[in-house]
Residue, then its C-alpha position, 0 to 999 in steps of 0.5 A: m294310433t289308427t291302423p292303416l286302411e287294407t286296400l285293393e288296387g287296380q289301374t287302367g294303364p300305366n302312369p296313371s293321371a287320376c285316382i278314385v278312392v272308393l269307400h264301400g258300404l256297411g258290411a261290405d268290403g273294397n271287393d264291392f265296388v270293383p264291378v262299378a269301376e270296371a263299368l266306367d270309361l274314363s279313357a278319355v282322361g287317361a290311366v286311372r288308379f282305382v283304391f278301394p280300402h276295407a273298413p275295419v271290422r267292429p260290432v254293429t249295435i243295431n245288427g245286435g253287436y254282430r262284428m262286420r266291416a264298418w266305418y262306424d257304428v250304427l247306433g239306432t234306427e232312422i228315428q232315433r238318429r244317434e251318431d256314433d262320433a268317435g267311430l266317424r272320427e276314427s275313420l276319418v283319420a284313416v281316410t285322411a291318411l290314406l288321401d295323404r299316401e296318394v299324395a305322397r305316391g306323387m298323385p296331385a290332391s287336385r287328381i284324386v275323387l273320393m267316392g262312396f256308397s251308403q256308410g262310405c258316402a258319409m265318410t266321403l262327405l266327412a273326410g272330403l270337406r274336411y281334407p285340407q287339400r283341393l281335391a278333384a271332386l267328391v262323389g256320394l251315393s244313397g248316403y247322408l251327410p254325417l255330423a251335419a251340426t259341425t260341418a260348417a265350422e270343420r270344413s275345409a276352405a280348400n274344399a269348399g267349392t269342390p264339385l259333388f255328385l250326389a244320388h240317391g234312389t226314391h225307394d231307398p228303404v236303408v238310408v231314406f231318400e228324405r235323408g239324402v234330400r235333406s243332406r243335399d240342402e244342407l250342403r248347398a245351404l253351405g255353398q257346396p256346388v251339388e250335382w244331384h240325381e234321383y232314381p226309382i231304385e232301392h239302395s243300390v246303383s243303376p246303370e243309369e247312375i253309372a252313365d251319369l257318374n261316368d259323365f261326371l268324372l270325365k267333366v272334373l278329371a279333364k279340367d286340369q290334367r296335371s295341376 
């Protein structure tokens, strides 16, 4: 049985009408994207709850087995491209349970955005596309589509048309730009509506990216206030 994820939470006002779950990258924790959330202005759609889960601590092979927060193990280099299927699926269960918890707390799935950076982006695409209830949107920053070969067979019909914001730095040395582009193309080939953005940055988030993300979130969360 997967242990429930520890989380940080904050909300911009009482009675939030939307929720954004943010998954951090390798070696970080839930605090990492609090400043990005604070930079967003979503007041036009009402109060928003932010949930920042911490990934479990696990050994990471590519870092010499050093234990750190990671959604899954990184088994090799970009060239070797071996995926930790078991670790990915373990975190898939945990992230799905976290989304279920938000629904149980009274937040409609259609008002939840799942968002992630790097490994968190991979988990967003893995869990969000397989989630059985329609989500408001998915946001993937500086990451890639994991277990791509199984996506078509495993994805949920409920989220086949869910809007997806994908962004990547053209100078990214960690998750190379071409891998992000390939993921975009794989998702579009499945019919997923992808809004693509690229920026002249490395493995990071830029002010322009935050502004574009803000516009996207206002758009997807304004469509229906409480469906």
